[in-house]
C-alpha positions in Angstrom: 0.0 -0.3 0.2 1.3 3.6 -0.9 -0.3 6.8 0.3 0.4 10.0 -1.2 -0.4 13.8 0.6 -1.8 16.6 -1.5 1.2 18.9 -2.1 0.3 22.7 -0.8 -0.1 24.8 -4.4 -2.1 27.2 -5.7 -5.4 28.6 -3.5 -8.8 28.7 -4.9 -9.7 30.7 -2.1 -9.0 32.9 1.0 -11.5 30.9 2.7 -11.4 27.6 2.2 -8.6 25.3 2.3 -8.8 20.8 1.8 -6.2 18.4 1.6 -6.3 14.7 0.7 -4.2 11.3 0.8 -4.3 8.6 -1.7 -3.6 5.2 -1.2 -3.4 2.1 -3.5 -2.9 -1.6 -3.3 0.4 -3.0 -4.8 -2.0 -4.6 -7.2 -3.2 -2.3 -9.2 -7.1 -3.2 -8.7 -7.7 -0.3 -5.4 -7.2 2.9 -4.8 -8.6 5.0 -2.2 -9.2 8.8 -1.2 -9.3 10.6 2.0 -10.4 14.2 2.0 -10.7 16.8 4.5 -13.1 20.1 3.9 -12.2 23.1 6.5 -13.5 26.9 6.5 -13.9 29.4 9.0 -17.4 31.3 9.8 -17.4 34.5 12.3 -20.9 35.8 13.5 -20.1 39.1 15.2 -22.4 41.8 16.5 -22.6 45.4 14.9 -24.2 48.1 15.4 -25.5 49.9 12.8 -24.5 48.2 10.0 -25.1 50.9 6.7 -23.6 53.6 9.3 -20.6 54.7 6.7 -19.0 55.0 10.1 -19.2 51.4 11.2 -16.0 49.4 9.0 -16.9 45.7 9.0 -18.5 46.1 5.2 -15.7 48.2 3.9 -13.5 46.0 5.4 -14.2 43.1 3.0 -15.3 44.8 0.3 -12.6 47.8 -0.4 -9.6 45.2 -0.8 -11.9 42.8 -3.3 -12.8 46.3 -5.3 -16.3 46.1 -5.8 -19.5 44.3 -3.8 -21.8 42.4 -6.1 -25.4 42.1 -3.2 -28.6 39.6 -3.4 -31.2 42.0 -1.4 -34.8 40.8 -0.6 -37.4 43.6 -2.5 -38.7 44.7 1.3 -35.5 44.7 2.8 -33.7 47.4 -0.4 -37.6 49.6 -0.3 -36.6 50.2 3.6 -32.8 49.8 3.3 -31.6 50.6 0.3 -30.4 54.0 -0.3 -28.7 53.6 3.5 -27.1 50.1 1.7 -25.8 52.4 -1.4 -25.0 55.7 0.1 -22.6 53.6 2.3 -21.0 51.8 -0.6 -20.7 55.0 -2.2 -19.1 56.4 0.3 -16.6 54.3 1.2 -16.1 54.8 -3.3 -17.0 50.5 -3.8 -18.2 50.3 -6.6 -21.8 48.7 -5.4 -23.9 45.8 -8.2 -27.3 44.9 -6.3 -29.8 42.8 -7.4 -33.2 42.5 -6.2 -35.3 39.5 -5.3 -38.9 39.5 -4.1 -38.4 36.6 -0.9 -41.4 34.9 0.4 -42.4 31.8 1.4 -43.9 30.5 -2.1 -40.5 31.6 -3.3 -38.7 29.7 -2.0 -37.5 27.7 -5.4 -35.2 25.9 -7.2 -36.0 28.6 -9.5 -35.5 32.0 -7.1 -32.4 30.3 -6.7 -31.3 29.3 -10.6 -32.2 33.4 -11.3 -30.2 34.7 -8.6 -27.1 32.3 -10.0 -27.8 33.3 -13.7 -26.8 37.2 -12.1 -23.9 36.3 -10.3 -22.3 34.8 -13.4 -24.2 36.8 -16.1 -21.5 38.2 -18.3 -20.5 41.9 -16.2 -21.0 40.5 -12.8 -19.3 36.8 -13.9 -18.6 36.9 -9.4 -15.5 35.1 -9.0 -14.9 31.8 -6.9 -13.7 33.8 -3.9 -14.9 36.7 -4.1 -17.4 37.4 -1.2 -21.0 37.9 -2.3 -23.2 40.4 0.1 -26.5 39.1 1.1 -29.6 41.4 3.0 -32.5 39.6 3.4 -34.9 37.3 5.8 -35.0 33.1 6.3 -36.1 33.2 2.6 -33.7 35.0 0.5 -30.9 33.0 3.0 -31.6 29.9 2.3 -32.4 30.9 -0.9 -29.0 33.2 -1.5 -26.5 30.9 0.0 -27.8 27.9 -1.9 -27.6 29.9 -5.2 -23.7 30.8 -3.3 -23.2 26.9 -3.1 -24.2 26.1 -6.8 -21.7 28.7 -8.2 -18.0 28.1 -8.7 -19.2 25.3 -6.7 -19.0 27.3 -3.4 -18.8 31.0 -3.5 -18.4 33.2 -0.3 -21.0 35.3 0.9 -21.6 37.2 3.8 -24.6 36.9 5.5 -26.9 40.0 6.7 -30.3 39.2 8.3 -32.5 41.4 8.5 -35.4 39.2 10.4 -34.6 38.1 13.9 -35.4 34.0 12.0 -31.7 35.1 9.3 -30.1 37.0 12.3 -29.7 34.2 14.5 -30.9 31.0 13.2 -30.7 31.0 9.1 -28.8 33.9 8.6 -25.4 32.0 10.3 -26.7 28.0 9.5 -25.1 26.4 7.2 -28.0 24.6 5.7 -29.0 26.3 2.4 -32.1 25.2 0.8 -35.3 25.7 -1.6 -39.0 23.6 -0.1 -40.1 20.3 -1.9 -43.8 19.2 -2.0 -45.3 20.0 1.4 -41.8 19.7 2.8 -40.7 22.6 4.0 -36.5 22.6 3.3 -36.3 19.3 1.5 -33.1 20.7 -1.2 -29.9 21.8 -0.1 -26.2 22.3 0.7 -24.6 22.4 3.7 -22.6 26.1 2.4 -22.1 28.4 5.7 -21.6 32.6 5.2 -18.2 33.0 6.3 -19.1 36.0 8.3 -22.3 37.3 9.4 -23.3 40.5 10.7 -26.2 40.8 13.3 -27.4 44.0 13.9 -31.2 44.9 15.8 -30.9 48.6 14.4 -32.3 46.2 11.5 -35.3 44.9 13.8 -37.0 48.0 14.0 -38.7 48.0 11.0 -40.1 44.4 11.0 -43.9 43.9 11.5 -44.9 42.8 14.6 -45.8 39.4 13.4 -42.6 39.3 12.0 -40.6 39.8 15.2 -43.2 37.7 17.5 -42.7 34.7 15.0 -38.5 35.3 14.9 -38.5 35.2 18.6 -39.3 31.6 19.0 -36.2 30.5 17.6 -34.3 32.5 20.7 -37.4 30.4 22.9 -36.2 27.3 21.4 -32.4 27.7 22.2 -33.3 29.0 25.7 -35.4 25.9 26.5 -33.1 23.2 25.6 -30.0 24.8 25.6 -29.4 27.7 28.5 -31.5 28.3 31.1 -30.1 32.0 31.8 -31.6 33.0 28.2 -35.3 30.7 29.2 -35.1 33.7 32.2 -34.1 36.8 30.5 -36.8 36.0 28.4 -39.8 35.4 31.0 -38.2 38.9 32.3 -37.8 40.9 29.5 -39.3 39.2 26.4 -43.0 41.2 26.1 -40.7 44.5 26.3 -38.4 43.2 23.7 -40.7 42.6 21.8 -42.8 46.0 22.6 -39.6 48.3 21.6 -38.9 46.0 18.7 -35.5 44.7 21.1 -34.9 48.2 22.1 -34.8 50.0 18.8 -37.3 52.3 20.2 -37.2 54.2 23.2 -34.0 54.9 24.8 -33.3 52.1 27.6 -30.1 51.9 27.8 -30.4 49.1 30.1 -33.2 47.3 28.0 -30.2 47.7 24.8 -27.5 45.7 26.8 -30.7 43.0 27.7 -31.3 42.8 23.6 -27.8 42.2 23.4 -27.1 40.2 25.9 -30.3 37.4 24.4 -28.9 38.0 20.7 -25.4 36.6 21.9 -26.4 33.9 24.5 -28.8 32.9 21.3 -26.0 33.0 18.8 -23.6 31.6 21.2 -26.4 28.4 22.1 -27.1 27.9 18.0 -23.8 28.1 17.0 -21.6 25.9 19.6 -23.7 23.1 17.9 -24.1 24.0 14.5 -21.3 25.3 13.9 -18.7 22.4 15.5 -21.8 19.8 13.5 -21.6 21.9 10.6 -22.2 18.8 8.2 -25.2 17.6 10.4 -22.4 14.5 10.7 -24.2 14.1 14.4 -28.0 14.3 14.9 -27.4 15.6 18.7 -28.9 18.8 17.7 -29.8 20.7 20.1 -31.5 23.4 17.5 -33.9 20.5 16.2 -36.3 21.2 18.8 -39.7 21.8 17.3 -38.9 20.3 14.2 -39.6 16.8 13.8 -43.6 17.3 13.5 -44.1 20.6 12.4 -42.0 20.6 9.2 -45.0 18.3 8.0 -47.5 20.1 9.9 -46.2 23.5 9.1 -47.3 24.1 5.7 -51.0 22.3 6.1 -52.0 24.4 8.6 -50.3 28.0 6.5 -48.7 28.4 10.6 -45.6 30.9 10.4 -42.7 29.0 11.1 -41.8 29.9 14.7 -45.9 29.8 15.7 -45.6 26.0 14.1 -41.9 25.5 16.0 -44.0 26.9 19.4 -46.7 24.5 18.8 -44.0 21.7 18.4 -42.0 22.5 22.1 -45.1 23.1 23.2 -46.3 19.5 22.4 -42.9 18.2 22.8 -42.8 19.6 26.4 -46.1 17.8 27.5 -44.7 14.6 25.5 -41.5 14.4 28.4 -43.8 15.1 30.6 -45.0 11.7 29.7 -42.0 9.7 29.5 -40.3 11.6 32.7 -38.1 13.7 31.5 -40.0 16.9 32.8 -42.3 17.7 35.3 -45.6 19.9 34.7 -43.4 23.1 36.1 -41.7 23.2 33.4 -43.7 22.5 30.6 -45.9 25.0 31.8 -43.1 27.5 32.5 -42.7 27.8 28.5 -46.1 27.4 28.1 -46.4 30.6 30.0 -43.4 31.9 28.1 -44.8 31.2 25.0 -47.9 32.7 25.3 -47.1 35.6 27.6 -44.7 36.2 23.9 -48.4 36.2 21.9 -47.1 32.4 20.1 -49.4 29.3 19.7 -49.0 26.5 22.0 -51.2 24.2 20.0 -53.2 24.3 17.0 -55.7 21.3 16.0 -53.4 20.1 12.9 -50.9 17.9 15.7 -54.4 16.1 16.5 -54.0 14.9 13.0 -52.2 11.4 14.1 -52.1 10.3 10.4 -49.7 13.7 9.6 -48.2 13.2 12.3 -46.7 9.8 11.8 -46.6 11.2 7.9 -43.7 13.6 9.4 -42.2 11.3 11.6 -41.5 8.5 8.5 -40.1 11.6 6.5 -37.8 13.2 9.7 -36.3 9.5 10.5 -35.7 8.7 6.8 -33.9 12.7 6.8 -31.8 11.7 10.1 -29.7 8.9 8.8 -32.6 6.2 8.6 -31.4 4.4 12.2 -33.8 6.6 14.6 -36.2 9.9 15.1 -34.6 11.4 17.7 -36.9 13.8 18.7 -35.3 16.9 20.5 -36.7 17.7 24.2 -35.9 18.8 27.8 -34.9 16.5 30.3 -33.9 17.4 33.9 -35.4 20.8 33.7 -35.3 23.6 30.9 -32.0 25.2 29.6 -31.4 20.9 28.9 -32.2 18.2 26.7 -31.9 14.8 25.2 -33.4 12.9 22.7 -35.6 10.5 21.9 -35.2 7.4 20.1 -38.6 6.8 18.9 -42.6 7.9 19.7 -44.6 5.1 19.6 -48.1 5.7 17.9 -50.0 5.3 21.6 -47.6 7.4 23.1 -48.0 9.9 20.5 -51.8 9.9 20.6 -51.4 10.0 24.9 -49.3 13.0 24.2 -51.6 15.0 21.5 -54.9 14.1 24.0 -52.9 15.4 27.0 -51.2 18.5 25.3 -55.3 19.0 24.0 -56.3 18.6 27.1 -54.1 21.2 28.7 -54.6 23.4 26.1 -58.4 24.0 26.3 -58.6 26.0 28.7 -56.6 29.1 26.9 -57.9 31.4 25.4 -58.3 30.1 21.3 -57.4 27.3 22.3 -53.4 27.9 22.5 -53.3 30.1 19.2 -50.9 32.5 19.0 -51.1 35.9 17.6 -51.1 36.1 13.9 -50.4 33.2 13.5 -51.0 32.3 10.1 -48.7 33.1 7.1 -50.6 36.4 5.6 -48.8 37.5 2.3 -47.3 34.6 0.8 -48.9 30.6 0.1 -47.3 27.0 0.3 -45.8 26.8 -3.4 
């Protein structure tokens, strides 16, 4: 057996690295390659990212000599002038292509149109040139996938303008589009090389989008960070009312907002960032993302409300298997309800749909088990249920329905339905 390692040669990108070894047998009948790929992804909190005095974007794009950007149409209407003024002030040529980014636009057609722009004559983004992506969760997923496909891997810088894109979908390596009645069915692992999180951008969010985005913060608090959970209990409503301390003048609440965002990002990235390619299924950030992948499009729920319904239901399930006491379950339900998030929806009573979700997700997670994330031994920590048998599923659905039956609206949330788009 002979082994050879690839020599250091001419790098194709400043953002990625890789190496490989090849072995072959003495008989000339078999060869084996072992290859590794490495990347660096940074997430950074910034203040007023489009203020010319803020250096972060200029430090990336001045050396490149230009910036090519994909921007959400709504974001362009609200912040496009500031974006263009920023690059003009720094003397950096800017090419912007604007895309509508509703849930129904989360398709391969959108991705192909983005890739066509990036590869067009006069644009022709180079393999190592970071694209700038500015928008919410849908644009994050589609533009990230377009960058993954362009030149087979083109780096990008992410500015998440919604809570979901800032602290969850934005820094995530999972770029994707929807499949038929299954969210995020097609995609690639391709994280941004730099994610800039600026809560000043939350000031223009509609209340329903602000609220459903907070569900992703509740998620990480419930299964990974007890301190974060306490911060949300004490300050969650004030953060919603002030759009994360971007209205009014309350320095103490602003400090809380920064701490909440950083703790949420750290909780997310310490699991996602160390398992970029999902080679392990012990992923706390999958809490609320098993059954909701099926019932969210069927019920037409905003993503955060679908996640919240599953989180609440799974907390009830956790009480049945002895992982969580009822006080813990009720604390989670109380926080969700205090923030206007749904804790129950009749769609989860469709057991055939719930079992279908389990089958689909089991295959997606490798086929060996379901690995449902659930709180265990209190909030702020979790474990994984390998399977949920039909009898347990039915009992948990019944118990959860009964627990929520006394809540106004049966446990529904505020503005929980997707109104400005439909599922394709």
